[in-house]
N, C-alpha and C positions, 0 to 999 in steps of 0.2 A: 707903768709896768710894776707888777706886784713884787714886793721885796721880802726878804727874810725878817723874822723878828729876832732880836738879840737879847740874850740873858746870860746869867752867871750862876753856876752852882757854888755854894759856900764850901763844898768839898775842895775847891781850888785853893782855899786858904787854910787847909787842914792844920798845919803846924803853927800858923800865925794866930788862928782863932783861939781865943782863951788864954793866949800868952802875950802877944804884942798887939792883939786886935780884939776889940769888943764887937758886939753885934752892931752897934751904931757905926763903928768904923767900917765894918763889912758892907753895910748898906751904902755908905758914902763911896766906897771904892767901886761897888757894882754900878751905882748911878753915874760915877765919873767916866765909865766906859761908854756912856750913851745908851746903856741897856734899859729895857723896860720890864724885864722879868728877873725874878730871883728864885732860885731853887735851893732847898735845904735838905739835910739829913735829919729825920725825925729824932732819933735817939741821941744825936750829937748836938743838934741846934736847939732843941726844945727843953727847957728846964723842967724837971719832974715829969718827963714823958712817962705815960701818955696823958697826964692830967696837969697841964701847965697852970700856974696861978692866973687868976682873972686879971691881975695887974699886968702880968707879962703879955697876955693876949691884947689888952688895951694898948700897950706900948708897941706891940707888933703892928697893929693896924695904924697907929699914929706914925710909925716909921714908913710904912707903905705909902701913906698919904704925903708925908713930907718929901720923900725921895721919888715920888711918882713911879713906883714900881708895883707890879702885880705878881702874886705868888703863881708859880708855874708847876713845878714838879715836887712832890713830897716823897723823898726816897725813904723806903722802909724795908724791913726784913721779916721773913718768915723762917725762923731758926728751927728747921725741922729736926735737928739733932741737939736741941738745947738740953735734953736729958740723955745721959750717957748710956742708959740701959734700954732705951727704946726710941723710935722715931715718933715725930708728931703725927697725930691722926688728922684725917680730913676735917673733922669737926673743929679741932684745935686750930688748924691752919685757917679755916674760914673765920673763926673768932678773931684771930690776929689781924686778918685783912679787914674785917668789919671795924675793928677798933681803929685802924689807921685811916680807913675811909672817913670815919666820923671826925677824927681829929683834923685830917686834911680839909674837910669841908668847913669845920669851925674856923680854920685859919685862912680860908679863901682860895685854896688850891684847885687846880683844874685836872691834875693828873697825880696818880701815885705809882711808884715803881717798887713793887714787892720783890725783894731778892730772896728766892727760895734756896734752901740748901741744895747742893748738887750731889750726884751719885757717880760722876766720873770726871776725867780731865777735859772733856768737851763741854763741860758746864751743863750737862743734861739735868734739868730740875727734878727734884724728888717727885715721884708720881702723884703725890697728893695735890700738886698744883692745880690740876684740872678741876677736881671736885671742889677744892677750896675756893677757887675763883668763881665757878659756876654758881655756888651758893650765894655769892655776893653780887651777881649781876643786877638783880632788882634794886638792891641798896645803892649800888653805884649809879644806876639810872635815876633813882629818886634824888640823889645828892648831886647829880650832874657832874660826875667824875668819870675819868677813863683810867682803867687799870692797864699799865704798860710794863710787861716784862722786858728786860734789856737784852738786846743781841750784842754780846760783848766778846771780845777776843778771849779764848781761841775759837769761839763759835762763829763761823762765817754765815752769810745770808742763805746760801744753798746748803742746808744742813737739816737733819731730822728734827732738831730742836725747833728751828724756825718753822719747818713744815707743820709740826704739831700745833704750834700757836695759830697758824693760818687756818688749819683744818678746824680748830676750835671756833674761830670767828665764823667760818663758813657754816659750821653745824648749828651754832646757836643763833646766828644772824644778829649778834649783838653789836651795838655801837659803843659799848662801854668797856671794850677790851681791844687793845691794839699792840703795836710794836714800838719800842724805843730803840733807835739805832745809836750805838756808841761808835764814834768815828775811829776809835782805836783799831777797828777791824780792817781799816784801809791802810794801816801802817805798812810802809814798804822798805824801811831802813831800820837797823838795830837801834835800840835806845842806848844813849851814852850816859845819861844821868836820870836816875829815878830814885826818889826817896834818899836813902843814905848812900846810894851808889850801886852799881850792878857789877857783879863779878862774873867770870866765865862760867862758874858753877851754877849761878842762878839762871843763866841763859840756856842751860841744858835740861833735858828731861821734861818734867811737867811745866816748867817755866820757859820753855823754848819759844813760846808765843811772844815773848818780849823782843824777839828778833823781828817780829812783824809777820802777820799771816797774809797780808797783801790781797785782801778780798777785792776783786775788780769792782770799781765804782759803778760799772754798767749793771751789776746785779741789783742795784737799788730799784731798777725798774720793776723787778719781780714783786716787790713788797711795798712800794712807796704809798700805795692807796691805803695801807694800814698804819702808816707812820705819821702821827701828828706832832711828834716831838723828837728832837735829836740832841744827844749829849755830844758836844764838840770836844772830844778828848784830844789832848795834845801834851807834849813833854818838853819841847824846847824850841823857841823861836828867837833868832838872833836879832841884833840891832838893825839888820837890813831887811827885816820882816821875812826871813827865810825859815820855814819850818823844817827841822832836821829829820822828822819822821813821818809826818802826815801830809799826803799830797793834795793840799787844798786847791792847787791849780787844776786838778782833775775833779775833785769833789764838788766845788762850787758850781762850775758849769753844768755838771750832771744834775744837781739839785734844781738849778734854774730851768734846765731843759725839761725836767719832769714836773715843773710847776709847783715845787714845794714852797710854801709861804709860812711854815710854822717856825717854832723857835729853834735857834742854834744856841744852846746853853753851854758856855765855856766850862770845861772840866779839866783843869790843869793837874797833871800828875808827873811833875818833874822834881828838880832839886828843891829841897824844903828849907833852905836857909831863910832866915827872917826876911820878909818883905819881897823876896824874889817873885813870888806868885803874883803880886800886885802888878808889877811891870810886865810879866809874861802874859797875863790876861789882857792887859791893854794892847800889847803887841798883836795878840791873836785877833782882837776886834778890828784893829787897824788893817791887818792883812786880809781878813775875810771881807770887810767892807770895801776895800780896794778892789778885790777880785770881783765882787758883785757889781760894783760900779763899772768896771771895765767890760764885764759881760753885757750889762744893760746898754752901755754906750755903743758897743759893737753891733748889737742887735737893732738898736734904734737907727743906726747909720745904714744897716742893711735894709731895714724896712723902708727908709726914705730914699733909697737908691733908685 
């Protein structure tokens, strides 16, 4: 029976990285979970971005070989409002994406996630996204990369933002553009700990999505054919492998039922005390692997009955 692939985003170690954790430490912790994939944030993880030194690139590939990891997703940004007096043009957005495609290819990645500036609280991307992406489809194809915008809370699956991405895929017929699901959209209980802590004021207004938007996991069926990569967002898993916000006991069976065999890349976004993320990521991997094994065992037993 086909299984998920497991990875980790270095975003999980945000406050540790560069303070109590080196890149070598991060590789070691990712590999220690049994992962085969590593995800990075270009501007954060790559020195002298977008032109890292040759010595750093050599060391990057040496670490990949040593720890038996493959580059998965290269997270990047299209800062549409980087200038205060005007928005970025389509041509400028296209140049930014092209730059990140080339760097991602140089480092061996399979996907890039461009985060466009947004125009509202539903995370509707700046209208330049479509033209900027379309101008890069040929380059993405030449470099064997897939461009993946992220479906991220407070945007659910059944929403005009997601619909626009799907219509773009259908119109262009491209295989080099898809969807990245962030599992935070399935959050069904409020967050107790996040960053430096959450106050009642943060949970109101534009940040009310931190209480969870509870997207039904069944809605994955609408888009799973366009989803080659999933960011496994989570905030707190206790010592009993109980996730306090994300319903993995519903997500895992649905993904298995739909035949998903791509990456689940851990993206921890909880308490940022030193070294907490290391144990949290380990717990998430243990939890998801346990649920996957239970699903596979139950279905094998049913098939043999």
